[in-house]
SEKOL-356467 format. One record per residue: residue in one letter; x, y, z of N, C-alpha, C, O, CB in turn. Coordinates in steps of 0.2 Angstrom, whole numbers, plus 5000, padded with zeros to 4 digits. Each point is the difference from the previous one (the first is absolute). Glycine has a CB too. Layout:
{node "A" {X Y Z} {X Y Z} {X Y Z} {X Y Z} {X Y Z}}
...
***
This chain:
{node "M" {5005 4994 5000} {4995 5006 5001} {5005 5007 4998} {5005 5000 5003} {4987 4994 5006}}
{node "Q" {5006 5010 4988} {5004 5006 4999} {4998 5005 5006} {4995 5000 5002} {5005 4999 4984}}
{node "Q" {5006 5005 5016} {4998 5005 5005} {4996 5005 4998} {4999 5001 4994} {5010 4997 5010}}
{node "P" {4989 5005 5001} {4996 5007 4999} {5005 5006 4997} {5005 5001 5003} {4985 4995 5007}}
{node "I" {5008 5006 4986} {5005 5008 4998} {5002 5002 5005} {5006 5001 5001} {4989 5004 4990}}
{node "Y" {5001 4997 5014} {5001 5004 5008} {5006 4996 5003} {5005 5003 5002} {4982 5001 5001}}
{node "D" {5014 4989 4997} {5005 4997 5001} {5007 5000 4996} {5005 4999 5003} {4987 4997 5003}}
{node "E" {5008 5004 4987} {5005 5001 4996} {5003 5006 4999} {5006 5001 4998} {4989 4990 4997}}
{node "I" {5000 5015 5007} {5003 5007 5000} {5005 5001 5006} {5004 5004 4999} {4986 5001 4996}}
{node "G" {5008 4991 5011} {5003 5003 5007} {4995 5001 5005} {5002 5003 5006} {5006 5003 4987}}
{node "G" {4985 4992 5007} {4996 5002 5005} {4999 5006 5002} {5001 5005 4996} {5002 4986 5006}}
{node "R" {4994 5011 5004} {4998 5005 5002} {5006 5006 5002} {4997 5006 5001} {4994 4986 5003}}
{node "D" {5015 5007 4995} {5006 5005 4999} {4999 5004 4993} {5001 5006 5000} {5006 4987 5008}}
{node "V" {4993 5003 4988} {5001 5002 4993} {4993 5004 4998} {4999 5004 4997} {5009 4985 5000}}
{node "V" {4987 5008 5006} {4993 5004 4997} {5000 5005 5005} {4996 5005 4998} {4997 4985 4998}}
{node "E" {5010 5012 5010} {5000 5007 5004} {5005 5004 4995} {4999 5006 4999} {4999 4989 5014}}
{node "A" {5007 5003 4986} {5005 5003 4996} {4997 5002 4993} {5001 5006 4998} {5008 4988 5008}}
{node "V" {4988 5002 4991} {4997 5004 4993} {4994 5003 5002} {4998 5004 4996} {5005 4987 4997}}
{node "V" {4995 5009 5011} {4993 5004 5001} {5004 5009 5003} {4998 5005 4997} {4993 4981 5007}}
{node "S" {5014 5013 5000} {5004 5006 5003} {5002 5004 4992} {4998 5005 4999} {5008 4988 5013}}
{node "D" {4998 5003 4985} {5002 5004 4993} {4995 5001 4996} {5000 5005 4997} {5010 4990 5002}}
{node "F" {4983 5002 5000} {4996 5001 4996} {4996 5008 5002} {4998 5004 4996} {5001 4982 5001}}
{node "Y" {5000 5014 5010} {4997 5006 5002} {5004 5005 5000} {4998 5006 4998} {4995 4988 5010}}
{node "D" {5015 5006 4993} {5004 5004 4999} {4999 5004 4993} {4999 5006 4999} {5008 4986 5009}}
{node "A" {4994 5003 4988} {4999 5003 4992} {4993 5002 4999} {4999 5005 4996} {5010 4986 4998}}
{node "V" {4985 5006 5007} {4994 5003 5000} {5000 5007 5003} {4996 5004 4996} {4999 4984 5005}}
{node "L" {5008 5013 5004} {4999 5007 5005} {5004 5005 4996} {4998 5006 5000} {5002 4988 5012}}
{node "A" {5006 5005 4984} {5003 5004 4997} {4998 5001 4992} {5003 5003 4997} {5006 4993 5011}}
{node "D" {4985 5000 4990} {4998 5001 4994} {4995 5005 4999} {4994 4999 5003} {5009 4991 4996}}
{node "E" {4998 5016 4997} {4994 5005 5001} {4994 4999 4995} {4995 5004 5000} {5014 5004 5004}}
{node "R" {4992 4987 4993} {4995 4997 4995} {4993 4998 5004} {4995 5000 4998} {5015 4996 4993}}
{node "I" {4992 5001 5016} {4996 4995 5004} {5000 5003 5006} {4995 4998 5004} {5007 4992 4990}}
{node "L" {5002 5014 5009} {5001 5002 5006} {4994 5002 5004} {4999 4998 5006} {5012 5005 4989}}
{node "D" {4985 5001 5002} {4993 5004 5002} {4996 4996 5003} {4996 5001 5004} {5005 5008 4987}}
{node "Y" {4998 4984 5005} {4996 4994 5003} {5001 4997 5007} {4996 4997 5003} {5003 4999 4985}}
{node "F" {5007 5006 5015} {5001 4999 5006} {5000 5004 5005} {5001 4997 5006} {5003 4996 4989}}
{node "D" {4994 5014 5004} {5001 5005 5004} {4996 4999 5007} {5002 5004 5004} {5000 5002 4986}}
{node "D" {4992 4991 5011} {4996 4999 5006} {5000 4992 5002} {4995 4998 5002} {4998 5013 4995}}
{node "Y" {5013 4986 5003} {5000 4994 5002} {5006 4997 5005} {5006 5002 4999} {4988 4997 4989}}
{node "D" {5004 4999 5017} {5005 4997 5004} {5004 4995 4998} {4998 4994 4999} {4995 5009 5010}}
{node "M" {5013 5000 4990} {5005 4995 4995} {5003 4995 5004} {5003 4995 4997} {5001 5013 4996}}
{node "T" {4995 4992 5014} {5003 4993 5003} {4993 4995 5000} {5001 4994 5000} {5009 5013 5008}}
{node "E" {4984 4995 4991} {4995 4996 5000} {5000 4997 4991} {4997 4994 5000} {4997 5013 5012}}
{node "L" {5007 4996 4984} {5001 5000 4994} {5006 4995 4997} {5000 4997 4995} {4994 5014 5005}}
{node "R" {5011 4989 5004} {5005 4996 4999} {4998 4993 5002} {5001 4995 4997} {5009 5014 5004}}
{node "A" {4987 4991 5005} {4999 4994 5003} {4995 4997 4997} {4999 4994 5001} {5005 5008 5009}}
{node "H" {4990 5000 4985} {4997 4996 4996} {5003 4998 4995} {4997 4995 4997} {4995 5008 5007}}
{node "Q" {5013 5002 4992} {5004 4998 4994} {5004 4993 5002} {5001 4996 4996} {5001 5018 5001}}
{node "I" {5001 4986 5009} {5003 4994 5002} {4997 4994 5001} {5002 4994 4999} {5003 5013 5005}}
{node "Q" {4988 4995 4998} {4994 4993 5000} {4999 4997 4993} {5000 4994 4999} {4994 5012 5010}}
{node "F" {5006 5000 4986} {4997 4999 4994} {5005 4997 4996} {4998 4994 4998} {4995 5016 5003}}
{node "I" {5014 4992 4998} {5006 4997 4998} {5000 4993 5002} {5000 4995 4997} {5006 5015 5002}}
{node "S" {4993 4989 5008} {5002 4993 5003} {4994 4995 4996} {5001 4995 4998} {5004 5011 5015}}
{node "S" {4989 4997 4988} {4995 4995 4999} {5000 4999 4991} {4997 4995 4999} {4995 5009 5013}}
{node "V" {5011 5000 4984} {5000 4999 4994} {5005 4995 4997} {5000 4997 4995} {4995 5013 5006}}
{node "T" {5010 4990 5004} {5005 4995 4999} {5000 4994 5004} {5005 4996 5000} {5001 5013 4998}}
{node "G" {4988 4990 5004} {4998 4995 5003} {5004 4999 5007} {5000 4994 5002} {4997 5002 4987}}
{node "G" {5005 5008 5015} {5003 5000 5006} {4993 4999 5005} {4994 5000 4999} {5017 5007 4997}}
{node "P" {4991 4992 5011} {4996 4999 5006} {4996 5004 5002} {4998 4999 5006} {5010 4995 4996}}
{node "V" {4989 5011 4993} {4996 5006 5003} {4995 5001 4995} {5001 4999 4994} {5008 5008 5012}}
{node "E" {4985 4994 4998} {4994 5001 4997} {5000 5008 4999} {5001 5004 5004} {4993 4984 5002}}
{node "Y" {5004 5014 4988} {4999 5008 4999} {4993 5000 5003} {4995 4996 4999} {5013 5008 4990}}
{node "T" {4992 5002 5014} {4993 5002 5004} {4999 5007 4999} {4996 5003 5003} {5005 4990 5007}}
{node "G" {5002 5010 4985} {4998 5007 4997} {4993 5000 4997} {4997 4994 4999} {5015 5008 4999}}
{node "A" {4987 5003 5001} {4994 5002 4995} {5001 4998 4993} {5005 5000 4997} {4993 5011 5009}}
{node "D" {4996 4986 4992} {4999 4998 4992} {5003 5005 4996} {5000 5006 5001} {4989 4987 5001}}
{node "M" {5015 5004 4994} {5003 5005 4996} {4997 5005 4996} {5003 5006 4999} {5003 4986 5001}}
{node "R" {4987 5006 4997} {4996 5005 4997} {4998 5006 5006} {5000 5006 4999} {4996 4985 4993}}
{node "E" {5002 5006 5013} {4998 5004 5005} {5005 5005 5002} {4999 5006 5001} {4993 4985 5003}}
{node "A" {5013 5007 4998} {5006 5003 5002} {5003 5006 4996} {5004 5004 5002} {4998 4984 5003}}
{node "H" {4997 5012 4988} {5003 5004 4995} {4994 5005 4996} {5001 5004 4996} {5010 4986 5003}}
{node "A" {4982 5007 5003} {4996 5004 4996} {4999 5008 5000} {4998 5003 4995} {4996 4987 5006}}
{node "H" {5008 5012 5005} {5000 5008 5001} {5006 5002 4997} {5000 5006 5000} {4994 4995 5011}}
{node "L" {5010 4997 4986} {5007 5002 4999} {5000 5003 4992} {5003 5005 4998} {5003 4986 5011}}
{node "D" {4989 5005 4987} {4999 5003 4993} {5008 4998 4997} {5003 5005 4996} {4988 5006 5007}}
{node "L" {5011 4984 4997} {5007 4998 4997} {4999 4998 4993} {4994 4998 4998} {5009 4998 5014}}
{node "D" {5002 5005 4984} {5000 4999 4994} {5007 4993 4997} {5003 4997 5004} {4990 5017 4996}}
{node "E" {5006 4987 4995} {5005 4994 4997} {5008 5002 5001} {5004 4996 5001} {4986 5000 4991}}
{node "G" {5011 5012 5007} {5006 5001 5003} {5002 5000 5007} {5006 4999 5002} {4994 5006 4989}}
{node "D" {4995 4996 5014} {5002 4999 5007} {5001 4993 5001} {5005 4998 5004} {4987 5012 5000}}
{node "F" {5004 4985 4993} {5000 4993 5002} {5009 4999 4997} {5004 4997 5004} {4981 4999 4994}}
{node "Q" {5016 5006 4997} {5006 4999 4997} {5007 5001 5003} {5005 4996 5000} {4989 5006 4992}}
{node "A" {5004 5003 5011} {5005 5004 5005} {5002 4996 5006} {5005 4997 5002} {4989 5015 4996}}
{node "V" {5000 4987 5005} {5002 4995 5006} {5002 4992 4998} {5004 4998 5004} {4987 5009 5001}}
{node "A" {5007 4991 4990} {5003 4994 4998} {5008 5001 4998} {5004 4995 5002} {4983 5001 4992}}
{node "E" {5015 5009 5003} {5007 5001 4999} {5003 5000 5007} {5004 4996 5001} {4995 5012 4987}}
{node "H" {4998 4996 5016} {5004 5001 5006} {5000 4993 5004} {5005 4999 5004} {4990 5015 4996}}
{node "L" {4999 4982 4999} {5001 4992 5004} {5005 4997 4997} {5005 4999 5003} {4982 4998 5000}}
{node "E" {5013 5002 4990} {5005 4997 4996} {5007 5001 5003} {5004 4996 5002} {4988 5006 4988}}
{node "A" {5010 5005 5009} {5007 5003 5002} {5001 4998 5008} {5006 4999 5001} {4994 5010 4990}}
{node "A" {4995 4991 5013} {5003 4998 5007} {5000 4992 5000} {5003 4998 5005} {4993 5012 5000}}
{node "L" {5000 4987 4991} {5002 4993 5001} {5007 4997 4997} {5004 4997 5003} {4983 5002 4995}}
{node "R" {5014 5005 4996} {5007 4999 4997} {5005 5001 5004} {5004 4995 5002} {4992 5007 4990}}
{node "A" {5005 5006 5012} {5004 5002 5004} {5002 4995 5007} {5005 5001 5003} {4991 5010 4992}}
{node "N" {4998 4984 5006} {5001 4997 5005} {5002 4992 4999} {4999 4996 5003} {4994 5013 5002}}
{node "G" {5009 4991 4989} {5003 4993 4998} {4995 4994 4998} {5001 4994 5000} {5009 5009 5007}}
{node "V" {4983 5000 4992} {4996 4996 4997} {5001 4997 4993} {5002 5004 4996} {4991 5002 5011}}
{node "A" {5007 4988 4992} {5002 4997 4995} {4994 5002 4994} {4994 5001 5002} {5012 4990 5005}}
{node "D" {4995 5009 4986} {4997 5002 4995} {4992 4996 4999} {4995 5003 4998} {5018 5001 4998}}
{node "A" {4988 4990 5005} {4995 4996 4998} {4995 5001 5007} {4994 4999 4999} {5013 4991 4993}}
{node "N" {4996 5012 5014} {4994 5001 5006} {4998 5008 4999} {4994 5001 5002} {5011 4989 5008}}
{node "V" {4998 5015 4987} {4998 5006 4999} {4994 4999 4995} {4995 5002 5002} {5017 5004 5000}}
{node "E" {4989 4991 4993} {4996 5000 4995} {4994 4997 5001} {4995 5001 4998} {5014 4998 4996}}
{node "A" {4992 4996 5011} {4993 4996 5005} {4997 5005 5004} {4994 4999 5001} {5011 4989 5000}}
{node "I" {4999 5017 5002} {4995 5004 5005} {4997 5006 4996} {4994 5001 5001} {5014 4996 5009}}
{node "L" {4997 5005 4985} {4996 5005 4996} {4994 4997 4996} {4995 5004 4998} {5017 5002 5001}}
{node "S" {4988 4989 5000} {4995 4996 4996} {4992 5001 5004} {4995 5001 4997} {5017 4990 4997}}
{node "R" {4989 5007 5013} {4996 5000 5005} {4996 5006 5002} {4995 5001 5002} {5011 4989 5001}}
{node "V" {5000 5015 4997} {4997 5007 5000} {4996 5003 4994} {4996 5004 5000} {5014 4998 5007}}
{node "A" {4993 4995 4988} {4996 5004 4993} {4994 4996 5000} {4995 5003 4997} {5015 4999 4996}}
{node "D" {4989 4993 5010} {4992 4998 5001} {4996 5003 5004} {4995 4998 5001} {5008 4993 4997}}
{node "L" {5000 5014 5005} {4996 5005 5005} {4998 5006 4996} {4996 5004 5003} {5009 4992 5007}}
{node "K" {4997 5005 4984} {5001 5007 4998} {4993 5003 4999} {4999 5006 5000} {5012 4990 4994}}
{node "A" {4983 4999 5004} {4995 5002 4998} {4995 5003 5005} {4996 5005 5000} {5006 4988 4991}}
{node "P" {4999 5003 5015} {4997 5003 5006} {5004 5005 5004} {4997 5004 5004} {4999 4985 4996}}
{node "V" {5009 5012 4999} {5004 5007 5002} {4998 5005 4997} {4998 5005 5002} {5011 4991 5000}}
{node "L" {4991 5003 4991} {4998 5006 4996} {4992 5001 4999} {4997 5005 4997} {5015 4992 4996}}
{node "N" {4985 4999 5011} {4992 5000 5000} {4998 5000 4994} {4996 5005 4997} {5004 5001 5014}}
{node "Q" {5001 4988 4985} {4998 4999 4993} {4996 4994 5001} {4997 4998 4995} {5012 5006 4999}}
***
C-alpha cells in the first residue's frame, strides 16, 4: 500500500512550513492582499494547515467552512485563483516537495476552483 502524500512530503512539519511560506507570499502580493484585510491570520493559517493536511491524506480532517460558502462574499476571479495557486506551488517546491506530489496537490486544489469562484 502506498503511503499518503502527507507522509511522503514530510508530514506536519513540512505542511506548516509550506503554509508559512504560502501566506508570506500571499500577503506580499498586491494583486490579492486586500482579500485578507479583515482576517485573523493565525486562524486562517491553522485552517490552511488543516486543509493541506487533509488533501494530502494526513491524519487531519478539514473542519473549515465549505469552500463555496467561505469564499462567496469575496467575488474572486480566475486571476485571483491563479495567483493563489502560483504561491502554493512555489511554497511546495521551496519546501522540497517532489514534482509528482506538487502536481497531485495542485490537481486537488484545482478541483475546488468552481466552488471557490462561486461558479
